[in-house]
LODRENVO-610273 format. One record per atom (N, C-alpha, C): residue in three letters; z, x, y. Coordinates in steps of 0.2 Angstrom, whole numbers, plus 5000, padded with zeros to 4 digits. Layout:
ALAZXY;...
This chain:
UNK499850044992;UNK500149994999;UNK499950045007;UNK499450015008;UNK499550065018;UNK499850005022;UNK500150045027;UNK500850015032;UNK500650035039;UNK500650015044;UNK500149995049;UNK500949985054;UNK501150015058;UNK501850025061;UNK501650045073;UNK501249985075;UNK500949975079;UNK501349965085;UNK502149955085;UNK502549975091;UNK503350005089;UNK503550045093;UNK504150075090;UNK504750055088;UNK504850085082;UNK505150055080;UNK505750155078;UNK506550095074;UNK506550185072;UNK506150205066;UNK506650285070;UNK506550305063;UNK506750285058;UNK507850275058;UNK507850275048;UNK507350235045;UNK506850155050;UNK506450125046;UNK506050165042;UNK505550195046;UNK505050225045;UNK505250285039;UNK505550315039;UNK506050345034;UNK506250305028;UNK506450295028;UNK506550205022;UNK505850175022;UNK505450155024;UNK504750125022;UNK504350185019;UNK504250265022;UNK503850325018;UNK504050355012;UNK504550315011;UNK504750325004;UNK504150274998;UNK504250235000;UNK503750184998;UNK503050134997;UNK502550195000;UNK502150175003;UNK501750235009;UNK501150235011;UNK500850265017;UNK501050265021;UNK501250285028;UNK501550235034;UNK501150275038;UNK500750235041;UNK500350255051;UNK500750215055;UNK500950285061;UNK501450255067;UNK500850245072;UNK500250185073;UNK500150225081;UNK500050195086;UNK500650175091;UNK500750145096;UNK500250155101;UNK500450095106;UNK499950105110;UNK499450035113;UNK498950055105;UNK498250045105;UNK498049955106;UNK497649985112;UNK497149925113;UNK496949865108;UNK496749825109;UNK496349765102;UNK495949805102;UNK495349815104;UNK494849825101;UNK495049895096;UNK495649935097;UNK495649995093;UNK496149965086;UNK496449905089;UNK496849895085;UNK496449845078;UNK495949785081;UNK495349765078;UNK494949795073;UNK494849875077;UNK494249955072;UNK494549935066;UNK495649955067;UNK495849975062;UNK496249975056;UNK496349895058;UNK496549835056;UNK496349815047;UNK495749825048;UNK495749835039;UNK495649865035;UNK495949925037;UNK496249985029;UNK497049965028;UNK497549895033;UNK498149915030;UNK498049845028;UNK498749865024;UNK499049795020;UNK499649775022;UNK500049805027;UNK500549755031;UNK500649785038;UNK500849755042;UNK500549785049;UNK501549775051;UNK501849795054;UNK502549795060;UNK502649795065;UNK502749755068;UNK502449775076;UNK503349755079;UNK503249755086;UNK503849745088;UNK503549665094;UNK503649685101;UNK503549615104;UNK502849645111;UNK502849705112;UNK502349755115;UNK501449745111;UNK501449715105;UNK500749735100;UNK500449635098;UNK499949625102;UNK499949555102;UNK499649555095;UNK499549515091;UNK499349505084;UNK499249415085;UNK498649415088;UNK498149335088;UNK497849345082;UNK497549265082;UNK496649255078;UNK496349305075;UNK496049335081;UNK495449395078;UNK495749465075;UNK496449495076;UNK496849545072;UNK496849505065;UNK497149445065;UNK497149435057;UNK496949435055;UNK496149405054;UNK495649385052;UNK495149435050;UNK495249495055;UNK495049565053;UNK495249595049;UNK495949595050;UNK496349605043;UNK496249605036;UNK495849605033;UNK495649575027;UNK495849585024;UNK496449645022;UNK496849655018;UNK497849655018;UNK497949625024;UNK498249615025;UNK498749555021;UNK499649575018;UNK499849545017;UNK500349515019;UNK500749535020;UNK500949535027;UNK501249585033;UNK501549535040;UNK501549555045;UNK502649565048;UNK502349595051;UNK503249605052;UNK503549615059;UNK503949575061;UNK504049605066;UNK504849595068;UNK504849655071;UNK505449695071;UNK506249665078;UNK506149605076;UNK506449555082;UNK506249485078;UNK506549445085;UNK506649385082;UNK506149345086;UNK506249335091;UNK505549315090;UNK504749315091;UNK504249285085;UNK503549285085;UNK503249265089;UNK503449245095;UNK502549225098;UNK502149245101;UNK502349335096;UNK501649375101;UNK501349375093;UNK501249325089;UNK500949325081;UNK500849255083;UNK500149265079;UNK499949185076;UNK499949185069;UNK500849145071;UNK500849135063;UNK500449065063;UNK499949015065;UNK499748975059;UNK499149005059;UNK498849045059;UNK498149115059;UNK498449125052;UNK499049165052;UNK499449215047;UNK499349145040;UNK499649105042;UNK499749025036;UNK498849035035;UNK498849025036;UNK497849015036;UNK497649065029;UNK497849135032;UNK497549175027;UNK497849165022;UNK498649185020;UNK499049175014;UNK499549235016;UNK499549255027;UNK499849315024;UNK500749295024;UNK501049345024;UNK501749305026;UNK502049375032;UNK502349305038;UNK502549335042;UNK503349325043;UNK503449395044;UNK504149405041;UNK504649435048;UNK505249425048;UNK505549435057;UNK506349475056;UNK506649485061;UNK507349525058;UNK507949435062;UNK507949385062;UNK508549335063;UNK508849355068;UNK509549405063;UNK509949425063;UNK510049515066;UNK509649505070;UNK509749585068;UNK509949595076;UNK509849555081;UNK509949605087;UNK510349535092;UNK510649495083;UNK511249435086;UNK511649475092;UNK512049535092;UNK512849545094;UNK512449585099;UNK511849605099;UNK511549645108;UNK511449575110;UNK511149565109;UNK510649485113;UNK511249435117;UNK512049455111;UNK512449405115;UNK512849455120;UNK512849505116;UNK513349575122;UNK512949565131;UNK512149565127;UNK512049585136;UNK511949525139;UNK512149435136;UNK512249395142;UNK512849405145;UNK513249415140;UNK514049425143;UNK513849495149;UNK513549535147;UNK513449575153;UNK513149565161;UNK512649505159;UNK512349465166;UNK513049405168;UNK513149395163;UNK513849335166;UNK514349375168;UNK514749425168;UNK515249435171;UNK514849495178;UNK514349525178;UNK513849535183;UNK513849485188;UNK513549445186;UNK513449365189;UNK514349365196;UNK514749355189;UNK515149315195;UNK515649355195;UNK515549415196;UNK515849485200;UNK515549535202;UNK515049495206;UNK514549545211;UNK514349615207;UNK514249635201;UNK514549695200;UNK513849735202;UNK513149715202;UNK512549755206;UNK512649765212;UNK512649715216;UNK512849735224;UNK513349775224;UNK513749755222;UNK514349805223;UNK514349875225;UNK514049885218;UNK513849975216;UNK513449985220;UNK512749935222;UNK512349985229;UNK512749975232;UNK513049945235;UNK513449945245;UNK513649995244;UNK514350015236;UNK514850085237;UNK514550125236;UNK513750145234;UNK513250205232;UNK512950235239;UNK513150145246;UNK512850175250;UNK513350225259;UNK513950225252;UNK514550195261;UNK514550175262;UNK514950095258;UNK514950055262;UNK515750035258;UNK516150005260;UNK516849955258;UNK517049915261;UNK516249845257;UNK516549795258;UNK516849745252;UNK517549735250;UNK517949705246;UNK517749625246;UNK517749625253;UNK517749535254;UNK517249515254;UNK516649555256;UNK516249535253;UNK515749525247;UNK516249575242;UNK515949545235;UNK516549515230;UNK516849475233;UNK517349425229;UNK517049395227;UNK517249385220;UNK517049335214;UNK517349285211;UNK517149265203;UNK517449215201;UNK517849225194;UNK518149205192;UNK518249235184;UNK517949205178;UNK517849205176;UNK517749165168;UNK518149105165;UNK518749155166;UNK519449105162;UNK519349025166;UNK519448985160;UNK519448905166;UNK518648875166;UNK518448905165;UNK517648885168;UNK517448875162;UNK516848805163;UNK516548785156;UNK515548835158;UNK515648845153;UNK514848875151;UNK514448815145;UNK513948795148;UNK513448735142;UNK512848785140;UNK513048795134;UNK512548825132;UNK512048795126;UNK511448795129;UNK510748755124;UNK510748805121;UNK510548795113;UNK510148865109;UNK510748865105;UNK511048815100;UNK511448815097;UNK511248875091;UNK510848915091;UNK510648975083;UNK511149015084;UNK511049085083;UNK511449125080;UNK511749155086;UNK511349165091;UNK511849205097;UNK511849145101;UNK511649085102;UNK512249025105;UNK512749025102;UNK512849025096;UNK513549035092;UNK513849075094;UNK513849155093;UNK513849215095;UNK514049225101;UNK513749195106;UNK514149195115;UNK514449145116;UNK514649095111;UNK515049035111;UNK515749055112;UNK515549095103;UNK516349115101;UNK516749185106;UNK516349195108;UNK516349265113;UNK516849215119;UNK516349195124;UNK516749135130;UNK517449105127;UNK517349075122;UNK518049045119;UNK518649095122;UNK518449175117;UNK519149205119;UNK519349235127;UNK518749225130;UNK518849215136;UNK519249145141;UNK519349105137;UNK519649055141;UNK519149005142;UNK518549015140;UNK518348975146;UNK518148895139;UNK518148835144;UNK517748785140;UNK517148785136;UNK517148765133;UNK516048785129;UNK515848695128;UNK515348705130;UNK514848625129;UNK514448675128;UNK513948635122;UNK513448625118;UNK512748585119;UNK512248615119;UNK511748565118;UNK511048595113;UNK511448565107;UNK510248575102;UNK510248535097;UNK509748505097;UNK509648415095;UNK509648435088;UNK509448535084;UNK509448525078;UNK510048545073;UNK510548525079;UNK511348565075;UNK511648495073;UNK511848495070;UNK512548435066;UNK513048435071;UNK513148405076;UNK513948415079;UNK514548435076;UNK514448405069;UNK515448405066;UNK515348465064;UNK514848525065;UNK514948595064;UNK515148635069;UNK514948595074;UNK515048665080;UNK515648605083;UNK515748585081;UNK516448555083;UNK516948575081;UNK517048605077;UNK517648675069;UNK517748695074;UNK516948735078;UNK517148805080;UNK517248825086;UNK517548745089;UNK517848725096;UNK517148725101;UNK516748715100;UNK516248705105;UNK516148595105;UNK516248575111;UNK516048535110;UNK515448495113;UNK514848475108;UNK514248435108;UNK514348415115;UNK513748395118;UNK513648355122;UNK512948345124;UNK512648305128;UNK512048245129;UNK511648335133;UNK511348335136;UNK510848365140;UNK511148365147;UNK510848295150;UNK511248285154;UNK512048305157;UNK512348285151;UNK513048305154;UNK513348375154;UNK512748405152;UNK513048495150;UNK512948515156;UNK512048485161;UNK511848515167;UNK512448475172;UNK512848445171;UNK513148385175;UNK513848445178;UNK514048455171;UNK514848495170;UNK514748555169;UNK514248605168;UNK514348695166;UNK514248725174;UNK514748775177;UNK515048835179;UNK514548875180;UNK514148895171;UNK513948965169;UNK513348905165;UNK512848935162;UNK512448875158;UNK511948955156;UNK511949005150;UNK511549015146;UNK511149015140;UNK510649025142;UNK509848985136;UNK509649035130;UNK509948995124;UNK509549035118;UNK509148995111;UNK508648965117;UNK507948925112;UNK507448965110;UNK507048975106;UNK506349005105;UNK506048975109;UNK505449005113;UNK504948975118;UNK504348945115;UNK504248885116;UNK503448845110;UNK503448785116;UNK502848735114;UNK502648665120;UNK503248645122;UNK503848635116;UNK504448585119;UNK505148645125;UNK504948685123;UNK505448735128;UNK504948785134;UNK504348765135;UNK504048825140;UNK504248745146;UNK504848785151;UNK504548765159;UNK505248695158;UNK505548725152;UNK506348675150;UNK506648655155;UNK507048745157;UNK507548705164;UNK507048725169;UNK506848635175;UNK506248645179;UNK506748605185;UNK505948605189;UNK506548545197;UNK507148495196;UNK506648445190;UNK507048395189;UNK507748405187;UNK507948455180;UNK508648485177;UNK508848525183;UNK508648545186;UNK509248585192;UNK509348535196;UNK509048485198;UNK509048405202;UNK510048375198;UNK510048385192;UNK510648345188;UNK511248405190;UNK511148455192;UNK511848525190;UNK512248515195;UNK512448555191;UNK513148565196;UNK513048605203;UNK513348595209;UNK513148615213;UNK513648695211;UNK513448745214;UNK513448835211;UNK513548865206;UNK513248845200;UNK513248855194;UNK512748915194;UNK512848965190;UNK512749025188;UNK512149005183;UNK511549045180;UNK511049055175;UNK511149105173;UNK511049105167;UNK510749175163;UNK510349155158;UNK509349195158;UNK509549195151;UNK508949275150;UNK509349265143;UNK509349315142;UNK508549315133;UNK508249235132;UNK508049215127;UNK506949225129;UNK506949225131;UNK506249195132;UNK505949205137;UNK505449235145;UNK505049225150;UNK504949135149;UNK504849085154;UNK504649025152;UNK504948985150;UNK505548985146;UNK505848925148;UNK506248905154;UNK506348955159;UNK506448925166;UNK506148955169;UNK505848885175;UNK505348915178;UNK505548915184;UNK505048995185;UNK505349035187;UNK505149015197;UNK504748995199;UNK504648955205;UNK505348895208;UNK505448845203;UNK506148825204;UNK506548855204;UNK506848895198;UNK507248945200;UNK507548975205;UNK506849005210;UNK506949015216;UNK507148935220;UNK506848915219;UNK507148865226;UNK507648815225;UNK507948815219;UNK508548785213;UNK509148845221;UNK508948885220;UNK509148945224;UNK509148965233;UNK508848935234;UNK508648925241;UNK509148865245;UNK509048795238;UNK509248735240;UNK509848745239;UNK510248785239;UNK511248805237;UNK511448775229;UNK510948755223;UNK511148715218;UNK511348775213;UNK510948835214;UNK511248875210;UNK511548955214;UNK512048975213;UNK512649045215;UNK511949095213;UNK511649115208;UNK511549165205;UNK511049165198;UNK510749205195;UNK510449195191;UNK510249265188;UNK510549285180;UNK510549335178;UNK509649335170;UNK509149395174;UNK508749365170;UNK508349405167;UNK508249425160;UNK508149485154;UNK507249475151;UNK507049405152;UNK506349395153;UNK506149345156;UNK505449345156;UNK504949335160;UNK504649315159;UNK504049255164;UNK503349225161;UNK502849265162;UNK502849315163;UNK502449385161;UNK502849455163;UNK502649495158;UNK502949575154;UNK502649595157;UNK502449655160;UNK503349655166;UNK503049595170;UNK503349605178;UNK503349555182;UNK503049575186;UNK502349545191;UNK502349585195;UNK502649595203;UNK502549655205;UNK502749695211;UNK503049655216;UNK502849575217;UNK502749545224;UNK502949465219;UNK503349475212;UNK503849415209;UNK504249405212;UNK504349335213;UNK505049325221;UNK505749335216;UNK505549335208;UNK506249325204;UNK506449425207;UNK506049455207;UNK506249545209;UNK506349555216;UNK506249475218;UNK506349505226;UNK507149465229;UNK507449425224;UNK507949365226;UNK508349425227;UNK509149445232;UNK509649475229;UNK510149415227;UNK510149365224;UNK510449325220;UNK510449315212;UNK509749345212;UNK509549355205;UNK509749445202;UNK510149465196;UNK509849485195;UNK509549505189;UNK509349565186;UNK508549565185;UNK508949615179;UNK508449655172;UNK508449695167;UNK507649675163;UNK507449735161;UNK506849745160;UNK506549715151;UNK506849635152;UNK507049635142;UNK507549675141;UNK508049695141;UNK508649745136;UNK508949695128;UNK508949645130;UNK509449615126;UNK509349625119;UNK508749655116;UNK508949685108;UNK509049765112;UNK508849815115;UNK509049845116;UNK509549905116;UNK509949915110;UNK510249975108;UNK509949995101;UNK510450055102;UNK510250095096;UNK510350065089;UNK511050005090;UNK511349965084;UNK510449925079;UNK510549895086;UNK510049825084;UNK509349845085;UNK509049925086;UNK508549925084;UNK508649955079;UNK508849995075;UNK508950035069;UNK509049935065;UNK509249895067;UNK509449875061;UNK508849825062;UNK508649805067;UNK508249755064;UNK507449785060;UNK507449845063;UNK506949885058;UNK506949885051;UNK507749915050;UNK507849925042;UNK507749835039;UNK508049795043;UNK507949745040;UNK507049725038;UNK506449725044;UNK505949695041;UNK505649755035;UNK505749815037;UNK505549865032;UNK505649845025;UNK506249825024;UNK506849805015;UNK506249725013;UNK505949695019;UNK505649625018;UNK504749665015;UNK504649735016;UNK503749755017;UNK504049785008;UNK504749815009;UNK504649855001;UNK504649804994;UNK504849744997;UNK505249674991;UNK504549664990;UNK503849644996;UNK503349624993;UNK502949674990;UNK503049744990;UNK502749794986;UNK503049784980;UNK503749764980;UNK503549774972;UNK503849684968;UNK503349664972;UNK503249584968;UNK503949574968;UNK504349544973;UNK504849504974;UNK504749484981;UNK505149414980;UNK505049384987;UNK505249394993;UNK504949394996;UNK505449395005;UNK505849375007;UNK506749395011;UNK506849345013;UNK507149345021;UNK506549355025;UNK506449335029;UNK506249295034;UNK505549255029;UNK504849225029;UNK504849155037;UNK504649195041;UNK504549135044;UNK504249075046;UNK503449085037;UNK502949045039;UNK503049025030;UNK503449065028;UNK503649025019;UNK504348995022;UNK504949015024;UNK505648995022;UNK506249055022;UNK506849045024;UNK506849115022;UNK507249105013;UNK507249155010;UNK507549135001;UNK508149195001;UNK508849135003;UNK509149165003;UNK509449184993;UNK509449134992;UNK509849134985;UNK509549204980;UNK509749244977;UNK509149264973;UNK509049254965;UNK509649184965;UNK509749154957;UNK509149094956;UNK508549094966;UNK507849064962;UNK507349094963;UNK507449174963;UNK506749204964;UNK506449174955;UNK506949204949;UNK506449214943;UNK505949144944;UNK506449094947;UNK506049014946;UNK505349014949;UNK505249054955;UNK504849044958;UNK504349084954;UNK504149164950;UNK503949164943;UNK503749134939;UNK504249094938;UNK504149014933;UNK503448984936;UNK503748954942;UNK503348924943;UNK502448914946;UNK502449004946;UNK501849034949;UNK501449014939;UNK501749044936;UNK501349024927;UNK501548974924;UNK501748924927;UNK501848844924;UNK501048814927;UNK500748844933;UNK500348824939;UNK499948834935;UNK499748914935;UNK499148954931;UNK499048904925;UNK499548904921;UNK499448904912;UNK499348844916;UNK499148804917;UNK499348714915;UNK498648714920;UNK498448744925;UNK497848744931;UNK496948734924;UNK497148794920;UNK496748824914;UNK496748774910;UNK497248764907;UNK497248694902;UNK496648624904;UNK496948624911;UNK496648554913;UNK496148554916;UNK495948494917;UNK495248494919;UNK495048494928;UNK494448494932;UNK494448504937;UNK494148454939;UNK494048434946;UNK494948464952;UNK495348434949;UNK495648464953;UNK496448454954;UNK496548414961;UNK496748334958;UNK496948264963;UNK497748274965;UNK497748294956;UNK498848284960;UNK499248334956;UNK499848344960;UNK500248394955;UNK500948354956;UNK501248354950;UNK501848324949;UNK502348374947;UNK502948374949;UNK503448424947;UNK504148394947;UNK504548394942;UNK504748384941;UNK505548454940;UNK506148444943;UNK506648504942;UNK507348434940;UNK507348494933;UNK507848484930;UNK508448524929;UNK509048514928;UNK509648524926;UNK509848574935;UNK510348634932;UNK510548664937;UNK510048674947;UNK509648704942;UNK509048724947;UNK508948664954;UNK509248614953;UNK509248564956;UNK509648554965;UNK510048614962;UNK510548634966;UNK510448684973;UNK509748714971;UNK509648754978;UNK508748694978;UNK508748734986;UNK508348754991;UNK507548754985;UNK507148714984;UNK506548724978;UNK505748754982;UNK505848714987;UNK505348724993;UNK504848794988;UNK505148864989;UNK504748914988;UNK504448894979;UNK504748884976;UNK504648854970;UNK504248814968;UNK504048774971;UNK503648724973;UNK502848764977;UNK502748804982;UNK502448814985;UNK501948854979;UNK502448914975;UNK502548964970;UNK502048914964;UNK502348854963;UNK501548804957;UNK501148794961;UNK500848774964;UNK500348764969;UNK499948824970;UNK500148874970;UNK499948924974;UNK499548944967;UNK499848954959;UNK499548944955;UNK498848914952;UNK499148854952;UNK498948804952;UNK497948794956;UNK498248824963;UNK497548844962;UNK497148884967;UNK497548944961;UNK497449014963;UNK496749014956;UNK496648954951;UNK496048954950;UNK495348894952;UNK494848944953;UNK494148914956;UNK494148924962;UNK494748924967;UNK494548944974;UNK494449004976;UNK493849034982;UNK493649064981;UNK494049094988;UNK494649074994;UNK494749065000;UNK495749124994;UNK495749164998;UNK496449164995;UNK497049104994;UNK497449124992;UNK498149074990;UNK498749094986;UNK499149094990;UNK499849084987;UNK500249074991;UNK501149094990;UNK501649024992;UNK501449034999;UNK501249075005;UNK501349065013;UNK500749005011;UNK500049015010;UNK499748935014;UNK499648875004;UNK499748895002;UNK499748844994;UNK499848764998;UNK500548765002;UNK500548685006;UNK500048655010;UNK499548715014;UNK499148675018;UNK498448685015;UNK498348735009;UNK497948745006;UNK497848665003;UNK498248625001;UNK498348584994;UNK498048515002;UNK498548545004;UNK498348445012;UNK497848445012;UNK497548535015;UNK496748535017;UNK496148505010;UNK496348475005;UNK495748485001;UNK496048394995;UNK496448365001;UNK496648274997;UNK497348294991;UNK497548354990;UNK497848354984;UNK498548314988;UNK498548284982;UNK499648254980;UNK499848284978;UNK500448304981;UNK501148344978;UNK501648284978;UNK502048294973;UNK502848244972;UNK503148304970;UNK503748294971;UNK504448334967;UNK504848264964;UNK505248274960;UNK505748234958;UNK506348274953;UNK506948254956;UNK507548284953;UNK507848244946;UNK508148284942;UNK508448264934;UNK508748314932;UNK509548264936;UNK510248334930;UNK510348324925;UNK509748284922;UNK509848294913;UNK509148354912;UNK509048394908;UNK508648434906;UNK508648404897;UNK508148414895;UNK508248414887;UNK508448464883;UNK508948494882;UNK509448554880;UNK509348604883;UNK508948614890;UNK509048684894;UNK509348654900;UNK509648724899;UNK510048734906;UNK509848704915;UNK508948744912;UNK508648734919;UNK507848714912;UNK507748664918;UNK506948644915;UNK506548644922;UNK506048664919;UNK505348664926;UNK504648644922;UNK504648574924;UNK503848524925;UNK503548504930;UNK502748524927;UNK502048534930;UNK501748484928;UNK501348424931;UNK500948394925;UNK500348384932;UNK499548394931;UNK499148374934;UNK498548334933;UNK498648294936;UNK498248234937;UNK498348194932;UNK499148164934;UNK499248144926;UNK499048164918;UNK498948204916;UNK498548224911;UNK498848304909;UNK498548324911;UNK498948394911;UNK499948404908;UNK500548414907;UNK501048444907;UNK501248484904;UNK501648534906;UNK501948564903;UNK502548584906;UNK502948624902;UNK503748624902;UNK504048704902;UNK504348734907;UNK504548804906;UNK505148824909;UNK505548844904;UNK506148884907;UNK506348954907;UNK507248994908;UNK507149034908;UNK507649064905;UNK507749114900;UNK508249104896;UNK508749164900;UNK509149194895;UNK509549224897;UNK509749264903;UNK509149314901;UNK508849374901;UNK508349354909;UNK508449324913;UNK507849274914;UNK507249294913;UNK507149274907;UNK506449284904;UNK506149224905;UNK505449204907;UNK505049164907;UNK504949134898;UNK504849044897;UNK504849034894;UNK504348984893;UNK503748964890;UNK503348904891;UNK503848854882;UNK503948784886;UNK504248764879;UNK504148704879;UNK503648694881;UNK503248604881;UNK502548614885;UNK502048574879;UNK501548574883;UNK501248484881;UNK501048454885;UNK501048394883;UNK501448344879;UNK501448334874;UNK501848314869;UNK502348354862;UNK501948414865;UNK502048454858;UNK502548524862;UNK503448534858;UNK504048584860;UNK503648654856;UNK503648694860;UNK503448754858;UNK504048804862;UNK503848854859;UNK504248924863;UNK504049014865;UNK503548984870;UNK502949004869;UNK503249084874;UNK503449134876;UNK503349194880;UNK502349214881;UNK502449204888;UNK501949214894;UNK501849284893;UNK501049294891;UNK500449354889;UNK499849344899;UNK499949384898;UNK499049404901;UNK498549374897;UNK498449374890;UNK497949344888;UNK498049294886;UNK498049194884;UNK498249194878;UNK497549104878;UNK497349084874;UNK497249054871;UNK497348994865;UNK497148934869;UNK497548884867;UNK497148844863;UNK497348814856;UNK496848764854;UNK497148694853;UNK496748614854;UNK497248554852;UNK496648564844;UNK496948524839;UNK496648494831;UNK496848484831;UNK496648454825;UNK496848384817;UNK497248424814;UNK498048424811;UNK498148464808;UNK498148464803;UNK497748504800;UNK497548514791;UNK497648594792;UNK497348614788;UNK497248674782;UNK496748704782;UNK496748784786;UNK496448814787;UNK496048824792;UNK496348784799;UNK496048794805;UNK496348874809;UNK496948874807;UNK497348944811;UNK497048994807;UNK496649004798;UNK496149084799;UNK495549064801;UNK495149024802;UNK494649014805;UNK494649024809;UNK495149024815;UNK495049064823;UNK495149144822;UNK495649134815;UNK495849214815;UNK495249264814;UNK494949224808;UNK494449284808;UNK493949274813;UNK493749244816;UNK493049254822;UNK493449294827;UNK494149294828;UNK494449344833;UNK494549414829;UNK494649414823;UNK494649484821;UNK493749524817;UNK493549484817;UNK492649494818;UNK492449534825;UNK492649484832;UNK492649524839;UNK493349594838;UNK493349604836;UNK494049654836;UNK494349634841;UNK494849584843;UNK495349554847;UNK495849534845;UNK496549564845;UNK496849584842;UNK497449514842;UNK497849494838;UNK498349454838;UNK499049464838;UNK499249464848;UNK499849494849;UNK500549414845;UNK500449364846;UNK500949334843;UNK500849274841;UNK500649224837;UNK500549124839;UNK501049114838;UNK501049014839;UNK501648974841;UNK501148924839;UNK501248884834;UNK501148794833;UNK501448754835;UNK501248694836;UNK501848644839;UNK501448584836;UNK501748554833;UNK501348464828;UNK501848424832;UNK501548374830;UNK501648304836;UNK501148264831;UNK501448214825;UNK501048174820;UNK500648214815;UNK500048184818;UNK499448224813;UNK498748284817;UNK499148294824;UNK498748344827;UNK499348414831;UNK498948444830;UNK499448514831;UNK498948554838;UNK499448624841;UNK499148634845;UNK499348694844;UNK499148764845;UNK499248814842;UNK498948864851;UNK499448934850;UNK499248964857;UNK499549034855;UNK499049074855;UNK498849124854;UNK498749184860;UNK499349224857;UNK499549274865;UNK498949354861;UNK498349344867;UNK497949404864;UNK497949474867;UNK497549524865;UNK497749574868;UNK497249594874;UNK496449554871;UNK496049564877;UNK495749494878;UNK495449484884;UNK494949404885;UNK494549404881;UNK494649334880;UNK493649314876;UNK493349294880;UNK492649294876;UNK492049284881;UNK491949224879;UNK491349174881;UNK491049114879;UNK490949134874;UNK490249174870;UNK490149164866;UNK490749154861;UNK491549164860;UNK492049154856;UNK492049104855;UNK492049064862;UNK492249004865;UNK492148944861;UNK491548964862;UNK490848914858;UNK490748924851;UNK491148984846;UNK490748984841;UNK491548954836;UNK492248944841;UNK493048914838;UNK492748834840;UNK492348824844;UNK492448734847;UNK491848724840;UNK491548744837;UNK491048734831;UNK491548724826;UNK492248744821;UNK492548744819;UNK492648684818;UNK492648614811;UNK492848574811;UNK493648564812;UNK493748504819;UNK494248464817;UNK494748514825;UNK494148534827;UNK494348584833;UNK494248524840;UNK494748494842;UNK494748464848;UNK494948514856;UNK494848524855;UNK495048584863;UNK495148654862;UNK494648704866;UNK494848764867;UNK494948784872;UNK495648814874;UNK495548854881;UNK495848914882;UNK495548954885;UNK495949014885;UNK495949014893;UNK496649084893;UNK496949054899;UNK497249154901;UNK497149164908;UNK497149224909;UNK497749224916;UNK498549254917;UNK498949244918;UNK499149294925;UNK498449324923;UNK498649404928;UNK499149444927;UNK499549454924;UNK500349504922;UNK500249564923;UNK499649594920;UNK499749664921;UNK499149684929;UNK498949654928;UNK498549644936;UNK499349664943;UNK499649594942;UNK500149614945;UNK500649674945;UNK500649694938;UNK501249744937;UNK501049814939;UNK500249794942;UNK500149874946;UNK500049874950;UNK499949804954;UNK499949804960;UNK500349824961;
């Protein structure tokens, strides 16, 4: 695997990654230069400087993963990456402490006029009365966005003796109440807060979120901090609110355009403290985010699920990992046995697995099914999208009981072909049932399945044909149901069309299917 690091990251992260693959560090690339070299790379790691747009993503013909050494991914076209089946990962926890502490640095600087006092004193002035500030103790802090950083800020504010009220439409009120934060409506937050800090992503819903209408609802003399993303606070409206006396001051670390132009009104206003996007700029945070992203790239290299996927969800519980592989194998097997095209995929989870978030397993099943016969790349990232685009219905059902197994995973295609699998104690995947036939089959790279009337001589005739063609049989399993039987063979090499046609000519044979699961290829990759 070849990895391009296009923005500066911690040397420790680079050293760790270099143990597993070839790493090229090329920072400050123009878009044209990036487009020229990106086809050479399997992975791309960036911070916020490099823009990974649709052009770059579709030019990266070998790209499997894009890592953002930080939290926000607004410089990456995640939708385009999903279309291409490229995993996007970030480091959601890596800079939490640094961003939280920088928020407090700006909040305290605003409260105590530290930058202005520092500048004045160094000019030889002694104006103590002019720089009289306010305490944080007893003040009300309004926190917009109660994710990791918002909660960390809230916890520290409580230790300062502040009253903390919060607004986040995606967080259950009971959860934050237990932490000492009072959930309130946005209007109540505006009207009550002495300080307001913003900790939301920048998207269509949050662009210009704090604007003139919002400022008009705020308490006179409020102070505002933004260490999240530029554009959440409308900069022109902020200047207006300061001039009208609504806002006493602001601490701004992020801007609508970075770097802001020299004539920016934000930079020229003495009541606004500014820093050049330093929220995550600590030695510790940079080492942490680099390590988190690099570890996910290494996981992908080793064929393991990533932990911090943006477009596939974070997979935190390692117990789900082997089920992801089982799901893909069942999907591949069912698709190669069944008829095409696939119009429906029905999935049943039974047993202890129902306690977990099974969405990555569902995605792996769909990917396994759709990998057969499609020219576009399909994997766990874009499987659901591809299924929707092709009008394939997907359903899930959960059952607490299983047919004698701790866990059972069942996949049914078009209401006709049904396969079930489980994991043994050593996490080895097994095919347990095919339609109405009970089995105990170890998945193999090359397999052959036949359905036939249960009469003597069938197995011997098939074995003879394979022997003549010098194809060795690794194992055989037969399942029986009334007068019919199914036989599954693991073979050392794939069978060609000529062999399939010869087996079909055997009397009492109903169905012949060859199955290739790509296991050897996966191991080599």
